[in-house]
N, C-alpha and C positions, 0 to 999 in steps of 0.2 A: 277702427272703422265701425261705423254704426251698421248693424245688420240690415237695417231697413234701407241702406244705400247700395245693397248688392245689385250688380247687373244681371238681369235674366237674359242670357243670350238666345237669340233665335237662329236656328239652322236654316240658312238660305240656300236656294238652288240657282245656279246660273247655267246658261245654255253653253254646251261645248262648242256650238257653232261659232261663238264669239272668238275662240282661240285664234282663228285664221285672221281676225280683224284687229290684231294688235301688232305694233311695230316689232315687239320681240319675236312673235311667232313667224312673221313673214321674213324677218332677218334670218331665222333658223332654216326656214323653207328654201330661201334663195341662197343663203351661204354668205351674204354680204350686207353691209349697212345701207341706209337709205339712199346715199349718193349713187350707189351702184344699181338700184332697182330699175331705173328706165332701160339701162344697157342690158341688165339681166333678163328683163321681160322681152326686149327685142330679140335677144339671143334665143330664148325658148320658142318664140313664135317662128323664128327663122328655121330652127331645128324641126318643128312640127311641119312646116311648109315643105322643107326638103324631103322629109320622110314620105309625105303625102304624094308629092310629085313622083318620087322614085317607085312608090307602090303602084302608081297608075302608069308607069313607063312614059312619063312626060318630062322632057328636058326642063329642069327647073328655071324659072325666072322669078326672082325675088326683088321686090321694090320696097325700100325703107324711106319714109318721108318724115323729116323733122321740121316742125313749124312751132311758132310761139304758142305754148299752152297745150300742144298735143303732138303725138307722133303716131305713125301707122306702119303696118307691115302688110304687104299684099303679095299674093302668089298666083300662079296660073294652074294650080292643082284641081283635083276633082271636086273640091268644095267640102265644107264641114257640115255634117248632118245636123239638122235642128234637134234630133233626139240627143245627140252628144252634148250640145249646148245646155239643154235642159238638165241632163244628168249632172253636168259639171257644177250646176248651181246648188246641188245637195251637198252641204258641207259636212254631213255626217258620214259620207263615203267618199273614198278616193276613186277617181275615174281615170283610167289609163289602159292603153293597149300594150304597154311595155313592162308594167310592173313585175309580172310573173314569168316573163320569158327571158331565158338567158340567150342574149344575142348581141352582136356588135352594132347596136343602134345608137342614134343620137337622142338628145332630149330625155335622159333617163331620170330626170327629176321626178316625173310621174304626177306632178300637181300643177302643171303649167297654167291651165285655164283657171283653177281656183285662185292661184296667185294673181293672175291678170285681172279678175274681178275685184279682188280685195285690196291690192296694193294702191290703186288710185284713191280709194276712200281713205285709207290711212294717210296718204300724202296730203290730201286736201283737208282732212279732219272733220268734214261735215257731209260731203257727198262725193261718190265716185261715179264716173260715167264712161262707159265703153260702147262703141257702136261696131256692129259686125254685119257685113254684107256677104252673103254666100248662098249658093243654090237657089237663086231667084227670091231670096228673102232678106229682109232688113230686121236686125235685132238690136234693141237697145237695152243695156243692162244698167240700172241705176241702183246704187248701194248707199243706204243711210243706216242709222242706228236708232232702235228704240231703246232709250236709256233706262226707261222704267222696267221693261222685260229683260234688258240687257241681252238683246238679240239683234242680229243684223236684219235689215229689211231690204230684200232684193226684189226689185221690180223688173219684169222681163216683158218688154213690148216686142212683138213680132208681127210683121206685116209683109205683103208681097212687094217685091222691088226688082227692077231689071237694071239697077245701076251698075251692078257687077255681073256680067254675063258668064264669066269664067273665073274660077278660083275663089279666093277668100280675101277680104280686106278687114283687118282689125284697126280700129282708130281708138286711141286711148288718150283721155283728157287729163289735165291737172298737174303734169309734171313740167318743171322748169327746163326749157330746151338748153339753157346755158350750162346746166349740169352735164347734159349729154355731150355738149360741144367743147367743154373746157379743155385746155391743153393737157396732154398726157404726161404722166410722171413715171419715173423709174420705180417709185414706191408703189408696187402693185397692190399692197394691202390697204392703202389709204385713198388713192386716187384711181377711179376707174379709167380704162383706156377710152380713147376718143372713138366715136362711132365709125369714123373712116377707117381707123386701124382694125376694128372688129370686122367690118365688111371685107376689107383687104384680106384678112386672115381666112374668112369663109371662102373667098375666091381661091386662096392658096390650097385649101383642103377639099375643094369640090371642083375638079376640072371641068365637069359637064354643066355647071350652073352659070346663069347670067345674073349679075347683081346690079341694081341701080340705086344709088344713094342720092336723095333730094334733100337739100338744106335750104330753107326758105329762099332767099334771093340769089343764091349761089348757082353756078352752072352744075348740071347733074354730073355725078361721077359714075361711069359705067365700066363694069368689070366683065369683060367678055369671057365665055368659056374657051378652054384650050383644046377640049376633047369631047365632043357630044356623044361619042361612042364609048366613053370610059366605062369600065366595068368595076363594080364593087359589090359586096354583100348587100342585098336590099332588105328592107323591113319585111317584105312579102316572102322572102326565102325561108324554107323550113329550117328550123333550129335543129341542132344535133343532140342526141341522147348523151354523147360524150361531154357536152358542155355542162351538164347538170350534175349536182350531187344529190344525194337522197332528199335533203331538206328542201332544196329548190324544186325538185320534181314533185314532192309531196305538196308544196304550196300551190303549184300550178294545177294539180289535180283538185285540190280543195277549192280553188277559185272556180273551176268549171262546175263542180257540184253545187257551189253556192248560186252560180248563175242558173242552174237547172232548178233549184228551189225557188228561185224568183220568177220562174216562168219560161226559161229557155228550154229547148229540146234536150232530152237526156242523151249523153254521148256514150257510146260503147267504148270499151277498152281498145277494141280493134280500130275503131275510128281515131281514137286518141293516138294510137301508135302510128297510124298512117300519116300523121301530120309532121313526123319527124324525118329529117334528111336520111335518105337511104332506105326508108321503110315504107314507101308509098305503094310498092308492088304487092299484089295479093299473096304471092308465094312467101315473101318476107313477113307479112303480117301473120300468116298461118304458122310460121316457125315461132313467132313471138307469142301469139295467142292462138292455140290450136282450136280445131273445129268445135270441140266439146265446150270451149269457153267463148265461142264467137258471139253469143248473145249476152255476154257479161258486160255490165255497165260500170262506169267509174264509181257510181255510188255503192256498188257492191264491194268496193275495196275498203269501205268504212267498217271500222271495229271499235266499239266503245267511243263513239263520237270523234274518232280520229281515223286517219288513214292507217291501215294495217301495214306496218313497216316491213314485216317479213314478206308479204305478198309484193310490196312495192319494190323491195330489194331484188327479188327474183325477176320481176318485170323489167326493172332498170338493166339488170345484168344481161337479160335476153336481148333487150333492145340494143345494147352496146355490142353484144356478141354477133349480131346479125347486120351490123352497119359499120362502115369504116369511119375512123376519126377524120374530120375534114382537115386537109392540109392548109397551111398559113395562106397559100395562094388564093383560096376562096374569099378571103377578106378583101383582097383587092390592093393594088399599089397605086400611089400617086404617080410615081415614076420620075426618072431623071429628066425626061423631055419636058414634062409639065412644070416641075419645080424650077428648071433652068429658065423656061419662058416667063414664069411668074416673077422670079427674082430679078430678071433683067427689066421687065416692064413696070412692076410695082415696088420693088425694093431698091431700084437704082443701083443694081450690081453690075460689074463688068462680066460679060459672058465667059471670058477666059479664066476668071478667078473662081468660078462656081465649082464646088465639090459636092458630090452626092454619095451617100452610103445607105445601105439597106441591110437590116438584120432580121431574119425570120427564124421561128422555132416554136417550141412548146415550153410553157412555164412549168413550175413544180406541180401544178394541179392538172397538167395535161392539156391546157388551153393553148390554141395557136395564137401567135402574135406576129405582128409586123411592125418594125420600128424604121422610120425613114428620117434621115437627117440631111439638110441642105445647108451649105455655108458659102457665102460669097462676100467679096470686098465691094463696098459701095464706091460710086464714082466720085463722090465729094468727100473730102476729109473731115469736113466740119459738121456733118449731119448726124454723127453718133451711131450707136448700135440699134439695130432692129431686131427684136427677139420675139418669136411667136411660137406657141405650142398648140397642138390639137390632139383631141382624143375621139376616135371613131368619127372623123370627118366633121367634127364641130370645134369651133375656136374656143379655147379656154380664156377666161377673163383675166387670169393671172398665172403664175407658175404652179402647176398642179402638184408638184412634189419638191421638197428641198434638195433632193438628189441632184436635179437638173441645175439648180443654182450653185450647188457645191462643185459640180463639174465645170460649170462656166468659170467659177473662181479659180479652180485648179488650172484651167487652160489660159488664165489671165485675159479673159475677154471682158473688158471693162465697158461701161456704158458710153465712154467717150470714143471707143474704137469704131471706125467707120466700116462695120461689118453687119451682115444679116445672118442670123441663125434661125433656122426652121426645124422644128422637131414634131413629128406626128407618130402616134401610136394607135394601132387597131387591135382590138381584143374582144372576145365575146363577153367577158365580165371583168370589170375593174372593181377593186375594193376601195371604198371611200371612207374617210374618217369623219365626215360631217353629213348632215341631212341634205344640205343643198347640193351635195356631190360636186364639190369644187376642189377638194384636196384628196389626193390619192394615198392609199397605204401601199407602199412597195417594200 
């Protein structure tokens, strides 16, 4: 080769923001391929809606509307703050109120809004459009790409609107409704479940909620609540020091300190302790943080740009010593009555065939768990198996662990069998093997 023909390489810079706007990245964030995205987005929006309603002590009503070229999710909750929408448009930072707390909550992907804004652009290839009505405002998010700068261009229009007087409405454009409505397959890893099956599953795992499914010219499907007084662990309930390990407690404190550095009020160690279950009383706080340390702040736990692990270990041990580990009952039970009613009404099971079992306890990490199983024989022999699983009151889009499939095989429950099997697990912390948090490590 002639030396004059050598390539002089240039070192280019590309924006990290663009990572969210590629099919590969969104697939990793969601945990599924493109065919699953509409269902996955609906699922995340339902999770957030249920959490918001429960936090505000509002019996949830969730409405899902599927039309040609768009779908929407609407709730009757307290509304989405404009500040949160604005924050979520910053793709250099993750925005979530669940990321650092160890608690049995739904929607633990922690990036739902970022995915909602990005996925329609990737699906369309040129422009993504999302509309949001909430808290007396209308928001329109438009996403395009500056190919020269290799950066997403996100336009956020906001104006006053009284179209939605209560709750939040998300309307997402650009997806083919036929993908959402196509027939369900037993191959959970290739074909997403039908939207009607997903909404049915949500009604199974949320006795207090009303769900409405609208599919263009079809009659509305309404899933009524079975128990408006149903009790479960709410997102607003204090978490327990017993649910944390040193690393997760360190990450939570570091997140608070970061918020302080960005302008939030500094939090004292005693204030921090008071947020945990069983430690809200002054007497308990003084046992954990004595008077000589009452003016100590979380940032005082920093040593060499990290949290002092010796101080943290003592704090953690004292917090656990002065509070009781929550029993599994605090998580809440779906209960035999609800599961029976649901299986008769929506799974077409005969009431006399329905069996219910519940197991509660603590795992090897000391975390409480509740596992509930319902089984019933369907009224018609030719309608095959109905199988659904849930984690922390949210429907899974597929089988979350191979162990369940193995057990189904060992029990000779085949897809042609006219039975319904329902499995729900509640626990403060699940270990996942993927970023989309779709597959459990058990």
